[in-house]
N, C-alpha and C positions, 0 to 999 in steps of 0.2 A: 680765735676761731678762723679757720680759712686759712686765707693765705696773706702772707704779709706783705702789704701794697706800698712801696716805699717810694716815696717821693722828694726829687731835690727841693729845698725851700727856695733857694734863690732864683731857679728859673722855672721851678713850679712844672719840672719835667721829669717823668720817669727815664732810670737810667736805660738810654738805648732806644726811647720814645719819641717822635716828633712831637712837635707844639701842640697839635690835633688830638692828642689822646687824653692831656689835661688842660684845662681852662683856668683862668684868674679871672677875677671879679674884674668887671671893669672900672671902678675906682680903683685908688690907693693902697686900700686896705690890705691889699694881698691875700683874701682868702681865699680856701681852696675851696672849689665847687668839685661834688663828685663827675669823676669821666662818665661818659655818657656809655663806656662800654663797660663799668662796673657796676655788678648787681650787688642786692642787699645783700650783707653778709662778709662782703668786703672778698669775694668771689669774683674773678676777672671772667669776663664771657668766652674769652678767647679759650682760656683752659678747661672750662666747665665743659664745652661745647666741643665733647670727642664725638669721633663717628660710634653709634651704636652701645651709647654709657650713658647711663639715668643715676645720676647721684640725688635729686632731688624728688617731692612728690609730683607721682605724675606714670604714666604707661606707653606702651607698645603694645605691638601685635602679640606677643608672647608673655609679657609682663608687664605687672604694676606694683608700686610701690608706694610707701605714704606713711609719714612719722610726724607725731606730734609731742609737742613740749609739757611734760608735766608738770606738778605743782613744787617741787623741790627748786628749780631755779633753771637754767641753762640746758637747753636739749642735748643732751649727752651722747644720743645716739647718730649713728650716720650708717648708710645703708649704697646698694652700688648693685647696677645688673649690668654687666659689658656682654653685650651681643657680637656674633663673632672674634670671641678672644682668640688672640694670636694670630688672628687673620686665618680664623679656618670657620668655611661656613659649617652651622649645625652648632657650633661650639660656645658654650654660655657660660660668664662667669657670674653668681648672685652670691653676695656677705651682706649680715647683720653685725655693725659692730656696736657694743655697749659700752659707754665710757663710765669711769669712776672715777673719783678724788675731785682735787681740787683743778685741775688740767686734764681729767677724762675727755671732756670736749675735742679740745685738739688733740690728745693720744688716738681718737677713735678716728677721727678725720685723718689724721695722719698715715694708720695703718690701710685705711680705705684705700688712699691715693697711692700709695708705694706699694701693695700686696700684688696687684696686676701686673706690674710690671717689673716686680721683682720675681715672681712666679713664672712670667714669660721670660727671659732672661734666664733661668735655674732650667728650663725645659729645654731649651738651645744648649744650654752647655750640658746637659746629659743627655741630650742626644749627639752632639760631638764626640764626646766620650765613649759613646758605644759605637761609633763608628771609628775611630783613631785608639779604642784602647785605655782601659784605665790607667794604663803607666806607658809614660813614653820610653823606649828604651836605649834612645839617645838621646834622653835627657841629663842635662850637667847634675850632679850630686845638692846643689843647690835645690834644683827643682824639686827633687827627690824628698828632701829635707820639709820642705814647704808642703806637698802633698803630703806628708805624714802627718805633720803640725794640724793640718786640716782637718785630716782624718778621723784625728785625735778630740778635734773640738767639736766636729759632730756627731762622735760617740759618746761623749759626756754628755752632750745634749740630749743625744737619740735613747738613752740607756732609762730613763724614764718612760719611754713611748711604750704602751704597750700592745702589744703584736697580738693578733688572735692567733691561738693556738690550734684552733679550727679551721684555720684561713686555708683552702686548698688552691696554691699557688699554680697546679696545673690547668685550674677552672679558671682561674682570671683570666681577663684578656691581656694583651702586650703591652695597654699604655697606661694598664693599671701602676704598676710598680716603679717606672720612670717618673709618674705622674706623685706619687706618692711620696717619693724621695726630694723632688722638687717641690714640692711643699713644704715638708720638714725640714728643709733647707733655708725655704726663704721665711718660714716663721723665725728659724735662728737668725738669721740675717738681720730681719726686720725690726728684733727685740735688740741688739748688740748695736743698731743705728740709734734706736732710742736711748739706749745709755748715754750715746754721747752728743744727743741732739742738743744744739746751743740755745736754745729758746724755750723748749719743752722741759720741763721739771718731771720727771719720771719716777721719783723716787716713792710718793706715795699717791701714784696716778696712774691709771690702765685702762686696758680695754678688754673687753669680752669677744669673741669671734666666730661664727658659724658662716663657713663658706661652702658650696657646692660647684662643681665644674661639672658640667652634662655635656658628654661630647657623643651626638646621635643617641643611642639607647645606652648609652654607659654613664652611671652616675659616680661620682665621688663626692662624698662628706666630709669635710673636716671642720674638728669643734673643740673651739678652746674656750673654758667656762660654762657659764649657766644659761647661754642663749638656746633657741632649740630648732630643729628642723622636720617637720612633720610632711607625712604622703598621704593623700587620697587617694585611694583606689576602690573601686568594685571588687566585692568577694561574686561566689558565686552563684548567688540569688539577684546581682547586680544593685546590692547596697552597697551607698558608700560610707566606707573605713577607714579608720585613720591610724598609719602604720609610723609611729614615732621611730625616726632617722639616724636621731643621736641621745646621749645620755647627758643628761645636767650633771657637770663635772663640779658637785658639791664637794666640800671637805670632810663629811661625815660618809661620802663613801668608802668601805674598808680597803680599796687600792689607794684611793687618794688620802687619806690619814695613816694610812700607815706610811706610805713616803714621806709626809711632813714629819710624822712624830720619828721619824729614821733621821733626819736634816735637823732636828733639836725646835722644831715648830712645833705649836702647841696646837691644840682642837676642841674648843668647847663652845657651847651656847650660852649665850645670858639667860638669867633669871625671865626677866620680862620678855625673851621670845626665845623657847625652849626648844622649837622646831627649827630654828635658823642656826646651823653649826658654822663656826669662823675661824679664820685662822690666827692664830697670836705669836708676837714676837717670844723669845725663850725667857725673857727677864723684865717684858713690858704689858702691859693691858694694852698695847695697840698692835696693828690698826685694825685688827679685827674685820678681816676682808670674807667677804661671805661665798667666795668660790675659791677652787682649789688650781684652778690655771688662768693665766692672763697674758696679754704685753704687758710690760712697766712693771710696778709695782716693785721696783730694785730693793726696797726694805726688807723685801719676803724671801726674795731670789735664793738667800743663800740659805733659807730654813723651810723648802720644800716645795714652795710655789713653781709652777715652770710655764713654758710658752709654748709646750709640744702638744702638736693636735692630736687627736682623736681621730682616725681616718678609716672612713669604710666603704662600702665599694655596694652598688647595687647596679642589676640590670633590669630596666624598665621596660613592660608589659603595654600592649594597646589595652590592659584595664586599670593605669597608672593615670588618673586626673590630672593633679597639680600638686604643687611643692610649698609648705609656706616656712617661710625664716622668719623668726620673729625674737625682738629683744624679751627678756623675762620680765616685763612691764605687761605683757601680754599673758603670757603663762601663768602668773601670780594671780590671776583671776580668772580664767578661761581653759578648760578642758581640752585636750587635741581634739576630740570630737564635735565639741561644741565650734572650737574656730573651725574646722574641717565645714560644719554644716552652714556657718556664717559664709563663709565664700563662693559655696555652691547654690546659696541661695541669694546671693546680690544679684541685682538688676542686668549689670556690665561685667564686663571683664576689669575697663577701666574704672569701674567703682569698688572692685572687691577687696584691695585692701584697705581702704578708707572707712568702709564698712565692720571690718574687724576690729579696728582700730578705735571705732565709734562705740564700740558694743563694748570692748576693754575699759574702755574710760568710764562708761555708764556703771560697770561692773564695779568697778575702783568704789564710785561715791555707793551705791548699795551696801557692797560687803563690808566697805572699809571705810563707813563716813567720816570717823576721826582723824584718818589718815591724809596724806599728801600724794595722790597717784603719781607713778613712776613715769618716766618717757615711755612712748610706746610707739614701736617702729615692727612696721611689717614689708616684708617683699614676698610678692606670689609668682610662683614660676607656673606657666601654663603648660601641660606636655602634649595637648592633642589640639588639633587644627579647631579653629573658633567654630567651623561651620559644621562639624562632626559633635564638639560638647553642646551645641545650642538644641541639635536634635536629639540628644539624652539629657538634655536639662527639662525641655520642653514636656518632655515624654513622663520624664519623672514628675515634672509639676501637675500633670493632669493624674496620674496616679493618686497623687497626696490629696488634688481637690476632691474625688470620689471618695477618697479614704475618710476625710474629715466630713464628708458631708453624711457619710454612711453612720459616722462616730456622733454626729451631733443628734442625728434622727435616734438612734439608739439610747443617748442620754434623755432625750425627750418622752421616749416612750419607759425607759425605765425609772422612775421616780425615788429621786433618794440613794439610788444605785451607784457605785463606783465604776465607771470604764476605763481600763489602761488605754492608754495611748502612747504610739511611738514616737520616740524622739524625731523622725525626720516629719511626724505633722505639723501644721499651722499650730503656735500655740491658741489655746482658747480665750486669751484674753485679747489676742488682736482679730478673733473673728467675731468678736460680739457685735461691734459696732462698724459698719462699713466706713463712716465717714472718717473714724480712727485711724483706718487703713490708709485713706487717702494722704491725711497730714501727715501721719507719723512715719519718720523714717524706718529704715530696715532694722537699725541698730536700735534705736527705741523703743519697737518693737519687741525683740529680743530680752532686752533688759526689763520692760517691765513683766512680760510672761515669766524672768526666773526671780521676778523680787519677794514672794514667798516662797519659792522652794529652797530646799536643803541643797547646798552645793559642796563641792569635793570636789578636787583635784589633784595634781601631783606638784607638789613641794609648793602649794598653795597656801602661804603663809608672807605678809607684808613685813617689810623690812624697815630699818630707820633709816637705813641707806646701805649700799653695797659695802662702802668703808665706813665703819664705823666710830673712828678718828684717826688721828694723824699723831704720829712719832714726834717730838722734836726734831727740830731739823738741826744739822749740822751747818756749819759758816759755807758757802760757795765753794769756797776752793778745797776745805777736807773732805766732804761730800764729793765733788768731781775727782778727787785724787782718790777715792776708796772706791768709785767704780771704775778706775784705770785698771786699779787691782784685781779685778773681778774678773778682765776680759782674759 
């Protein structure tokens, strides 16, 4: 998990570091003490503290992020908010990565740490190629052959990328196509590096990825797997509505299933969980992966699993309020509208992500009391200025309080009659006792209100695990040699 922190056992020093970095005990036992700059989880402070980069629970002026470990073991989720991305003011890069398999936590953190730098490099290369031309007329024959091989590899990896036939190229901004091509090449490069990684075994381990790049009013979202991005915006009546920006790339989607079956992979669900389609090897009932795209998982890469992101563009408006990126641990128990309402009702921006995670954890206990809840990770990117959003939020709360009072009066007057209540109003169970409101958190209030309600959501079914079983491993040498022929 995290960084590999090596120490010279003879000197007690890290290679290239001074003696002040690592301390030894005063006695002769030679036991290693935790360095002063080494944080919990094996992450070095100098590496984690990058200007404008958040990877742990916290918040900034425009974003908040929070993750909580589930009951299945190590937290395999990772998250990222990178402000002033590529040294550009107003450009933000956000991502949520949900790992699975024995080394899923390592894969998720590896992708989180390498994707921004790889994307930045690809953007620079794309900009230089646009200025100098795609083909150098004075180049040697070897350079031309290498460019052809590179183009061939890109074409093979991009052949499954579903381009939107209704996409009007003329209506898209100038930044979209270069950014899209750079993101495609970055994901291809990262997956290739994972194949040859010396310490992370990605044969039956991988991660999903949902990322966004916001540059001014332009928004580009890339999705690999079943994590999700949801936009909160206001309609003509100033009501808050949820807009799903990504598609959960499940194996039972017609386009995904057709690709997998064309590559000799199998797609079917188990009898115990008929609504969860999984990907299986042609001649073995493994591994049972519950997603159609992922980084890693090279045991299935020859049978239809790809790491090509589904990329979409959206032009933001002044009605758009915030964007939620979350792993499937949240979406398995909460709908898009519920998640948007929870973020909008949070006491402050800095607590919004945690409020959503707390609600998801409590919903797991209520809806699936016999199941172990999944890891839950949320990144919330606010699009409007805090002062403007607070004014809108305060006026919205005043309308809700007036509406709730009028509704409660009607309930008292109309004995026994059922009066419909809007979803935006405060739940009745949280209005009954003022003392309960002061002691309960927002997440507890919402979970109690929904305890007796019928629940439904997109793909809302608990899973045993994203990866059901692991195929028998080959020896290390045979497996590494077999990976090399896939390159």
